[in-house]
C-alpha positions as CSV (number, residue, x, y, z in Angstrom):
1,M,14.9,-73.1,371.9
2,D,14.2,-75.5,374.7
3,G,17.0,-76.0,377.3
4,G,18.9,-79.3,377.1
5,G,19.2,-82.0,379.7
6,A,22.0,-82.2,382.3
7,D,25.4,-83.3,381.0
8,G,25.1,-87.0,380.1
9,G,21.4,-86.8,379.3
10,G,19.6,-86.2,376.0
11,G,18.2,-82.7,375.4
12,T,17.1,-81.0,372.2
13,A,18.1,-82.7,369.0
14,C,20.9,-80.9,367.2
15,T,23.5,-81.1,364.5
16,F,25.6,-78.0,365.4
17,D,26.4,-76.3,368.6
18,F,24.7,-73.0,367.6
19,E,21.4,-75.0,367.5
20,C,21.6,-75.3,371.3
21,S,20.9,-72.7,374.0
22,Y,23.5,-70.8,376.0
23,G,25.8,-73.0,378.1
24,E,25.0,-76.1,375.9
25,W,26.9,-78.0,373.3
26,C,25.8,-80.5,370.7
27,K,27.1,-84.0,371.6
28,G,25.9,-87.2,370.0
29,G,23.0,-85.5,368.3
30,F,21.6,-83.8,371.4
31,C,22.1,-80.6,373.3
32,H,23.9,-81.1,376.6
33,R,24.5,-78.6,379.4
34,D,28.2,-78.1,380.2
35,S,28.5,-78.3,384.0
36,A,31.5,-76.0,383.9
37,S,29.3,-73.2,382.5
38,D,26.9,-73.0,385.5
39,D,26.6,-70.3,388.1
40,C,27.8,-66.8,387.2
41,S,26.9,-63.3,388.0
42,T,29.3,-61.5,385.7
43,P,31.6,-62.7,382.9
44,A,34.5,-62.4,385.4
45,D,33.0,-65.5,387.2
46,C,33.6,-67.6,384.1
47,G,36.8,-69.2,382.9
48,P,38.9,-68.0,379.9
49,R,36.8,-70.2,377.7
50,F,33.7,-68.1,378.1
51,A,33.2,-64.4,377.2
52,A,29.6,-63.8,378.6
53,C,27.3,-64.6,381.5
54,V,23.8,-65.1,380.2
55,S,20.9,-65.6,382.7
56,G,23.5,-66.9,385.3
57,V,25.1,-69.3,382.8
58,C,28.6,-68.9,381.4
59,S,28.4,-68.7,377.6
60,L,30.8,-68.3,374.7
61,C,29.3,-65.1,373.5
62,E,26.5,-62.6,373.8
63,V,27.4,-60.2,371.0
64,D,29.6,-60.4,367.9
65,A,32.5,-58.6,369.6
66,D,32.9,-61.6,371.9
67,C,33.9,-63.7,368.9
68,G,36.9,-61.9,367.5
69,S,36.6,-62.2,363.7
70,G,33.5,-64.3,363.9
71,F,29.8,-63.8,364.7
72,C,27.7,-64.7,367.7
73,L,24.8,-66.9,366.8
74,N,22.5,-68.2,369.7
75,Y,25.4,-67.6,372.1
76,H,27.9,-69.6,370.0
77,C,30.7,-68.2,367.9
78,V,30.4,-69.0,364.2
79,E,32.4,-68.0,361.1
80,C,29.4,-66.6,359.3
81,T,25.6,-66.2,359.5
82,E,24.9,-65.1,355.9
83,D,26.6,-65.4,352.5
84,A,27.7,-61.7,352.4
85,Q,30.0,-62.3,355.3
86,C,32.2,-64.8,353.2
87,Q,34.8,-63.9,350.6
88,T,33.5,-66.9,348.6
89,G,29.9,-65.6,348.9
90,I,28.7,-68.9,350.4
91,C,27.9,-69.5,354.1
92,G,27.2,-73.2,354.6
93,A,24.6,-74.9,356.9
94,D,27.3,-75.3,359.5
95,K,27.9,-71.6,359.5
96,R,31.3,-71.9,357.9
97,C,32.4,-70.2,354.7
98,K,32.4,-72.6,351.7
99,E,33.6,-72.7,348.2
100,C,30.4,-74.3,347.0
101,R,27.0,-75.3,348.2
102,P,27.1,-79.0,349.2
103,E,23.3,-79.3,348.8
104,T,23.4,-78.1,345.1
105,G,27.1,-78.3,344.1
106,N,26.9,-74.7,342.8
107,G,30.0,-72.5,343.1
108,C,32.8,-74.7,341.6
109,E,32.5,-72.9,338.2
110,A,34.9,-70.3,339.6
111,Y,37.6,-72.9,340.4
112,A,39.3,-74.1,337.2
113,G,40.2,-77.8,337.4
114,R,38.1,-78.4,340.5
115,P,34.6,-79.1,339.3
116,F,33.3,-81.3,342.1
117,C,31.7,-80.0,345.3
118,V,32.7,-82.2,348.3
119,E,31.6,-81.0,351.7
120,G,31.6,-77.4,350.6
121,L,35.1,-77.5,349.0
122,C,35.8,-77.7,345.3
123,K,37.8,-80.8,344.5
124,Q,39.6,-82.1,341.4
125,C,37.9,-85.6,341.7
126,Q,35.4,-87.7,343.6
127,Q,36.5,-91.1,342.3
128,D,39.3,-92.7,340.2
129,S,37.4,-92.4,337.0
130,D,37.6,-88.5,337.3
131,C,41.4,-88.7,337.0
132,P,43.8,-88.8,334.0
133,T,46.0,-91.8,333.1
134,E,49.2,-90.2,334.5
135,L,47.5,-89.6,337.9
136,P,45.0,-92.4,338.0
137,R,43.8,-92.3,341.6
138,C,41.5,-89.9,343.5
139,G,43.4,-89.2,346.7
140,S,42.3,-88.3,350.2
141,E,42.3,-84.6,349.5
142,G,40.2,-84.9,346.4
143,L,43.2,-84.5,344.1
144,C,44.3,-86.8,341.4
145,V,47.5,-88.7,342.5
146,E,49.9,-91.4,341.4
147,C,48.8,-94.0,344.0
148,T,47.1,-94.6,347.4
149,D,48.2,-97.1,350.1
150,A,45.6,-99.5,348.9
151,T,46.6,-99.4,345.2
152,A,50.5,-99.3,345.6
153,A,50.8,-102.9,344.4
154,T,49.0,-102.1,341.1
155,D,50.2,-98.5,340.5
156,C,53.8,-98.5,341.6
157,Q,56.6,-100.6,339.9
158,P,60.1,-101.3,341.1
159,P,62.3,-99.5,342.0
160,N,59.6,-97.0,343.0
161,D,57.2,-99.7,344.3
162,R,56.1,-98.0,347.5
163,C,53.3,-95.4,347.9
164,H,54.4,-92.5,350.1
165,L,52.4,-89.3,350.3
166,E,50.4,-90.5,347.4
167,R,53.5,-90.7,345.1
168,C,55.3,-93.8,343.9
169,T,58.7,-93.8,345.5
170,S,61.4,-96.3,346.7
171,C,60.2,-95.9,350.3
172,A,57.2,-95.4,352.4
173,S,59.0,-94.9,355.7
174,D,62.6,-94.6,357.1
175,D,62.5,-98.4,357.7
176,D,62.6,-98.8,353.9
177,C,66.0,-97.0,353.8
178,P,68.3,-99.2,355.8
179,Y,71.7,-98.0,354.5
180,P,73.9,-95.3,355.9
181,T,74.2,-92.8,353.1
182,Q,70.4,-92.7,352.4
183,S,68.6,-93.5,355.7
184,S,65.6,-91.1,355.6
185,C,62.5,-91.4,353.5
186,G,61.8,-88.2,351.6
187,N,59.1,-87.2,349.2
188,A,61.0,-88.6,346.2
189,G,62.6,-91.6,347.9
190,C,65.5,-92.4,350.2
191,I,67.7,-89.4,351.0
192,P,70.6,-88.7,353.4
193,C,69.7,-88.4,357.1
194,F,68.9,-85.1,358.7
195,S,68.9,-86.3,362.4
196,G,70.0,-89.2,364.5
197,F,66.4,-90.5,364.6
198,Q,66.9,-92.1,361.1
199,C,70.0,-93.9,362.2
200,G,68.7,-96.6,364.6
201,A,69.7,-99.5,362.3
202,W,73.4,-98.5,362.4
203,T,76.2,-98.8,364.9
204,D,76.6,-95.1,365.0
205,Y,73.4,-93.4,366.2
206,D,74.4,-89.9,365.1
207,C,73.8,-88.3,361.8
208,L,77.3,-87.4,360.7
209,D,78.4,-84.7,358.4
210,L,80.8,-86.3,355.9
211,G,81.5,-83.1,354.0
212,V,79.1,-83.7,351.1
213,D,76.0,-85.4,352.5
214,K,75.2,-86.7,356.0
215,A,75.3,-90.4,356.8
216,C,74.4,-92.7,359.7
217,S,77.5,-94.7,359.9
218,K,81.1,-93.9,360.7
219,A,83.8,-95.7,358.9
220,C,84.0,-99.4,359.5
221,A,87.0,-101.7,359.3
222,T,85.2,-105.0,359.7
223,A,81.7,-106.4,360.0
224,A,82.2,-106.3,363.8
225,D,81.8,-102.5,363.6
226,C,78.4,-102.9,362.0
227,A,74.9,-103.8,363.2
228,P,74.1,-107.6,363.2
229,G,73.3,-108.9,359.7
230,H,75.4,-106.2,358.0
231,I,78.9,-106.2,356.3
232,C,81.6,-103.5,356.0
233,N,81.7,-102.7,352.3
234,A,84.6,-101.6,350.2
235,A,83.7,-97.9,350.7
236,G,84.1,-98.4,354.5
237,F,80.4,-98.2,355.3
238,C,78.1,-100.8,356.9
239,A,75.7,-102.3,354.4
240,Q,73.4,-105.3,354.1
241,C,75.5,-106.9,351.4
242,A,78.2,-106.5,348.8
243,V,77.6,-109.8,347.0
244,D,74.7,-112.3,347.0
245,A,76.5,-114.6,349.5
246,D,76.1,-111.9,352.1
247,C,72.3,-112.2,352.0
248,P,70.0,-114.6,353.9
249,A,68.0,-117.3,352.1
250,A,64.7,-115.4,352.4
251,T,66.2,-112.4,350.5
252,P,69.0,-113.9,348.5
253,V,69.9,-111.3,345.9
254,C,72.2,-108.3,346.7
255,G,71.0,-105.3,344.8
256,A,73.0,-102.4,343.4
257,D,72.0,-100.4,346.5
258,S,73.6,-103.0,348.8
259,L,70.2,-104.2,350.0
260,C,69.2,-107.8,350.0
261,Y,66.0,-108.6,348.0
262,A,63.8,-111.5,347.2
263,C,64.4,-112.7,343.7
264,D,62.2,-111.5,340.9
265,A,62.6,-110.2,337.3
266,T,64.4,-107.1,338.6
267,H,66.6,-109.1,341.0
268,P,67.5,-112.4,339.3
269,C,69.3,-115.3,341.0
270,P,73.0,-115.8,340.5
271,E,74.1,-118.2,337.7
272,G,73.3,-121.8,338.4
273,R,70.2,-121.0,340.5
274,V,66.6,-120.3,339.5
275,C,64.0,-118.2,341.2
276,N,61.1,-119.8,343.1
277,T,58.8,-116.9,342.3
278,A,56.2,-118.0,344.8
279,E,58.6,-117.4,347.7
280,G,61.2,-115.1,346.2
281,T,64.0,-117.6,347.0
282,C,66.8,-118.9,344.8
283,V,66.8,-122.7,344.3
284,Q,68.6,-125.3,342.2
285,C,65.5,-126.1,340.1
286,R,61.8,-125.7,339.5
287,T,61.5,-128.6,337.0
288,R,63.7,-131.5,335.8
289,A,64.8,-129.3,332.8
290,D,66.8,-127.2,335.3
291,C,68.9,-130.2,336.5
292,P,72.1,-131.7,335.1
293,A,72.2,-135.3,333.7
294,H,73.9,-136.8,336.8
295,R,71.2,-135.3,339.1
296,P,68.1,-135.4,336.9
297,Y,65.3,-135.3,339.4
298,C,63.9,-132.0,340.9
299,R,62.3,-132.2,344.3
300,Q,61.6,-129.3,346.6
301,G,63.9,-127.0,344.7
302,A,66.9,-129.4,344.8
303,C,68.4,-131.6,342.0
304,L,68.7,-135.2,343.1
305,G,70.4,-138.3,341.7
306,C,67.6,-140.6,342.7
307,R,64.1,-140.6,344.3
308,N,64.0,-144.3,345.2
309,D,66.2,-147.4,344.9
310,S,65.0,-148.2,341.4
311,D,66.5,-145.0,340.2
312,C,70.0,-146.4,341.2
313,S,70.0,-149.4,338.8
314,A,72.3,-147.7,336.4
315,H,74.7,-146.5,339.2
316,A,77.4,-148.1,341.2
317,G,75.3,-147.8,344.3
318,T,72.1,-149.7,344.8
319,T,70.4,-147.7,347.6
320,C,68.9,-144.2,347.3
321,Q,70.1,-142.2,350.3
322,P,68.2,-139.4,352.0
323,D,70.4,-136.8,350.3
324,G,69.3,-138.1,346.9
325,A,72.5,-139.9,346.0
326,C,73.0,-143.6,345.1
327,R,75.4,-145.5,347.4
């Protein structure tokens, strides 16, 4: 094979390193000489990366013994050079042992439940339509899974509405577990902490052994013992909320897990308020039907007694004030 150009220049076209000559590697589709491999008289002149000196150039190998469990092909170590050298009986074009032949797909008959040949490996699926209803997505490893990051909104429902490790769970990261007794995101959802790294949101940055499970918060007496935006609950732990009134307007509903949520079907607004579903906030009204008789007009989520002066004709006041009251 022709020698390649100096490092940085284009040489012989290639796909794999073993298609290049000694002291060359395939980079960007062309063989390039590695300047570190020049000038040797014996293998001792080469660094630990090289096992042979070929025509004055440091090379990875000259004989199979230079490659440990592999084989020397054109002065490069490869996993196999022929089918018989692989337990699977298939040596791929890249000189690696494969489960199946990518060019034909043959070989997956021996792997039950993995009928598709993808880059030399037998996979359960290639696309979503290959998967059953209970595991509807073809995941990154060619296995049928519950969800992917791109499909979580469709596949995962509350409370397990996050996709983590291609499973629907209540969390995708530790940030989704901001309460002291379950502050780490595990395979099946939020779990107790196992190190202080999960405890950054709490006033105590250690993972404390409480005798049963570990937790990220020592006992609190008042909200002053907790991180900003948290309360000290009846159990003596810091939490986002104990009642709806503890929550901010953007996430106004206190859930059973002491977390504040935007309102929805699972987290309804308190009595006397309705959910603005577009924003997830609790408001007085969405339509006039939500308002009482003495404040019959709904404007921007609030029930008003008047919209203009003409609405005040039946009231003691004659002028509609900015707060929607007649005075």
